[in-house]
ZAMARSE-192311 format. One record per residue (C-alpha): residue in one letter; y, x negated, z. Coordinates in steps of 0.05 Angstrom, whole numbers, plus 5000, padded with zeros to 4 digits. Layout:
<pts>
aYXZ;...
</pts>
This chain:
<pts>
x034410640432;x037110710492;x033910750557;x037011050629;x036210990704;x039511470738;x040511710813;x042612410831;x050012570817;x055712710867;x062912680876;x064012040891;x069611670843;x066311160805;x067910810737;x063310620671;x062509920657;x059509650591;x057608960577;x056608840507;x051408180490;x049607850428;x042708130441;x043308680491;x047509290512;x048309510586;x052310060618;x053610280686;x056310800733;x058810460797;x062610730847;x068510410888;x064210140939;x060009770883;x053810210881;x050510300815;x049911050806;x046110990740;x045410520685;x043110510611;x040709920572;x038609710498;x038809230443;x045109090408;x043609200332;x049508650314;x045608500248;x046009230222;x054109280226;x059109500257;x057910270257;x051210270298;x054809800349;x060410290359;x055710910361;x051210580411;x056910400456;x059911060448;x053211410463;x051710940529;x058511080554;x058411880543;x051311930569;x053511670634;x060212090638;x056812750625;x051312560678;x057212380737;x063112860709;x069612710679;x073412950738;x072412360780;x071411790730;x076311270747;x076010960680;x071910540624;x072009810621;x068509400569;x066408650561;x065108360495;x064707690480;x069707300437;x077907130433;x081307780449;x088007980437;x088908470496;x095608700470;x092009020406;x085409090434;x082208720375;x076708160377;x078907590334;x072807120343;x065507280365;x061106780345;x054407230362;x057807950339;x061807790280;x061508560255;x067308730308;x071308260288;x079208410268;x077809110286;x081809540336;x075409650372;x079009930443;x083010480403;x076310620360;x072410710427;x078611060462;x079111590394;x071711760399;x070911860474;x077412120485;x079511730538;x083211090550;x078710470548;x079909770571;x077909130539;x076208450566;x073207840546;x066307800576;x066607140614;x073707410647;x070008080661;x064407640692;x069207280744;x072207960757;x065408190775;x063507580824;x070707720855;x069808460874;x062408400890;x058807710882;x060007020914;x067307120909;x068507690945;x074807720986;x077207060956;x082607240910;x083606610866;x077206280840;x075605960772;x068206060747;x064705750688;x058706040655;x053405590627;x049505880565;x048505770495;x056205610498;x060405520560;x065506070580;x070106100635;x073806570676;x079606510722;x082106980778;x089206900808;x091607340863;x085107810849;x087207910779;x084707550711;x088807060682;x090207230614;x095406770589;x101007030537;x095707300483;x089807450527;x085706820505;x087306350574;x081006050609;x077105850549;x074805250590;x069005090542;x073504830501;x076804330546;x075403600520;x071403180567;x069502600514;x074602430469;x072502380405;x065302620421;x060903150386;x064503640337;x065904290357;x066704970319;x072905100346;x075904470309;x076104080367;x071803390380;x068903310454;x069004020479;x064504080542;x061104650515;x058404050463;x055703650522;x053704090573;x050804750545;x043805030535;x045704800456;x047904090483;x041503990522;x036504100459;x041203660422;x041103070469;x033403190479;x032703130402;x037602510401;x032602220451;x026902360417;x024402860452;x023203340391;x025704010376;x025704340448;x028204950479;x032704800541;x028105080592;x023004660558;x027803990571;x028504230642;x020604290650;x020403550627;x025303360675;x022103700730;x015803260715;x019502600717;x020902480639;x026201980647;x028802210582;x030002910601;x032502700670;x037902280630;x040302940586;x041403340656;x045002740682;x049302720622;x050203430624;x052403370702;x057602820685;x061203250635;x061203860677;x064203310735;x069903140694;x071203910679;x070904020747;x075303530776;x081003700723;x080604480745;x081204270822;x086603820808;x090604330763;x088904960806;x087804790881;x084005410885;x078305530945;x072805670902;x069405450835;x063405800814;x057805600765;x053506170726;x049506350674;x042006190656;x043105410654;x043705380730;x036205450732;x037504680723;x042204660782;x038404150827;x037803690762;x045403660743;x049303870802;x048303170836;x051302840775;x056603390770;x059503350846;x059602540848;x063002480779;x068803120805;x069702800870;x070902120842;x076202480799;x079602920844;x082902690909;x082903510924;x076103610918;x074102920960;x078603131023;x079603831027;x074204461036;x074204670965;x067905050950;x063404900884;x057305440885;x052605850838;x054806520826;x050907080856;x051007620811;x047307350755;x047407780690;x050308380730;x057108020736;x060008240672;x057608990686;x061109000751;x066408620727;x067509130668;x067009760721;x072309470766;x077409420709;x080110150717;x081409920792;x084909270783;x089709460716;
</pts>
């Protein structure tokens, strides 16, 4: 069941952005100034197969379009998790929503809505949202890391998402930071998401004998001064620092953003992260390169999806 929140319609040019997650679906009509005109949200029926997911996406978009009009609709953008083949509009791999894999989701949604649809990776959309209306506003070159169950990434270059030849650039969570480290589902060893994500936090806590805890519970222990829990965040920060130094040395961009639910533990992991990154990056040590927390929270993907029609 979708729930809606709307303000009175007007003639302002707007776009519709939809952010599809493993548990929630959210859509919004947003005007060119970044004002949310209306929104709708509901649960993702990912366990019920593809059709309920598609139906909810179409209903959410169609409802907003009906309310705010077709004539002034700039376009429809959708952020989805996973590896996306942009040319074909197909999600090749999505760990959380396998029902939409290897299916022409962009073209099917376009057919049902009778309108063009722009498909984008959710982390890329979030980075674009931060560039448009968040901490990266006015900055055309930035990198964003999203720390959650895994680690996602987005790169904005000259104001546009950096896609690579197949649309699969910026899979930053799968950069190696620990040679021969923890095995990852991608087939690699030592990916940063296996050493610095929420999943990694719970795994390290278990290895240190703290029990089967949620990452938030490990955080609470660390805030209470538990030395083993503190060591978890120290290790996490060091892994992130290695990755951050690689990114700074590679791109020489002015801004690197850290986003996602795990940044609640910023004060615990950021000192180790920055110390390690500065140790490994001359650029970071000697320039005014910024490393900051992202500002839009879980709204970033929604803003970025809506912005897609204006930056194509």
